[in-house]
C-alpha positions in Angstrom: -61.1 -41.5 -28.8 -59.5 -39.4 -26.2 -57.0 -36.8 -27.4 -53.7 -37.0 -25.5 -52.2 -33.7 -24.6 -48.7 -33.2 -23.4 -48.1 -30.8 -20.6 -44.9 -28.9 -21.0 -43.3 -27.3 -18.1 -41.1 -24.3 -18.4 -38.1 -25.1 -16.3 -35.4 -22.5 -16.3 -32.0 -24.1 -15.6 -29.2 -22.0 -14.3 -25.7 -23.4 -14.2 -22.9 -22.4 -11.9 -21.2 -20.3 -14.6 -24.3 -18.2 -15.1 -24.7 -17.6 -11.3 -21.0 -16.7 -11.0 -21.3 -14.3 -13.9 -24.3 -12.6 -12.4 -22.6 -12.3 -8.9 -19.4 -10.9 -10.4 -21.3 -8.5 -12.6 -23.5 -7.1 -9.9 -21.4 -7.9 -6.8 -22.5 -9.2 -3.5 -21.7 -8.0 0.0 -21.8 -10.2 3.1 -21.4 -8.4 6.4 -21.6 -9.5 10.0 -20.5 -8.5 13.5 -19.5 -10.8 16.4 -19.4 -9.2 19.8 -18.7 -11.0 23.1 -19.4 -9.3 26.3 -19.2 -10.4 29.9 -20.8 -8.3 32.6 -20.8 -5.2 30.4 -17.1 -5.7 29.6 -16.5 -6.1 25.9 -14.1 -9.0 25.4 -14.1 -9.5 21.7 -15.4 -7.5 18.7 -15.0 -8.8 15.2 -16.4 -7.1 12.1 -16.5 -9.2 9.0 -17.0 -7.6 5.6 -16.8 -9.6 2.4 -17.3 -8.3 -1.1 -17.4 -10.6 -4.0 -17.3 -8.8 -7.4 -15.3 -8.7 -10.6 -12.2 -6.5 -10.8 -14.0 -4.1 -13.1 -17.0 -3.8 -10.7 -14.6 -3.3 -7.7 -12.8 -0.5 -9.5 -16.1 1.1 -10.4 -17.0 1.3 -6.8 -13.6 2.6 -5.8 -11.9 -0.5 -4.5 -8.4 -1.1 -5.9 -6.1 -2.0 -3.0 -4.4 -4.8 -4.9 -2.9 -2.2 -7.2 -1.0 -0.7 -4.3 0.0 -3.9 -2.5 3.7 -4.6 -3.1 3.1 -8.4 -2.8 0.4 -8.3 -5.5 1.4 -5.6 -8.0 4.8 -5.3 -9.8 4.1 -1.5 -10.3 3.6 -1.0 -6.6 6.7 -3.0 -5.8 8.7 -0.9 -8.3 7.4 2.3 -6.8 8.2 1.1 -3.3 11.8 0.1 -4.3 12.3 3.5 -6.0 11.2 5.2 -2.8 13.6 3.0 -0.7 16.4 3.7 -3.1 15.9 7.5 -2.9 15.8 7.3 0.9 19.0 5.3 1.0 20.8 7.6 -1.4 19.8 10.6 0.8 21.1 8.8 3.8 24.4 8.0 2.1 24.9 11.6 1.0 24.2 12.7 4.6 26.7 10.2 6.0 29.3 11.2 3.4 28.8 14.8 4.4 29.3 14.0 8.0 32.5 12.0 7.2 33.7 14.9 5.1 33.2 17.5 7.8 34.9 15.3 10.4 38.0 14.7 8.2 38.3 18.4 7.4 38.1 19.2 11.1 41.2 17.1 11.9 
């Protein structure tokens, strides 16, 4: 009688969630340059840089521009509005001073 043996294959399956977790954990950079020249005259130069990473990884490597963008961060918007308010208050005081000096001169 012949002994029947089963062959087992070790197949490692990786689903999309695992791949995404690895990419976000480590980060991935895609870079490319497009340059169009005609007779030694540069007509177009495009530099493309794409970083895909988690927020924590981005902060770790020093990228945090979204924290300072007034359209993406309420803290940045509040800070920008406070700066605008201070600038306007200073301008009002200056204009009031100019009006006061003109009325005293009459």
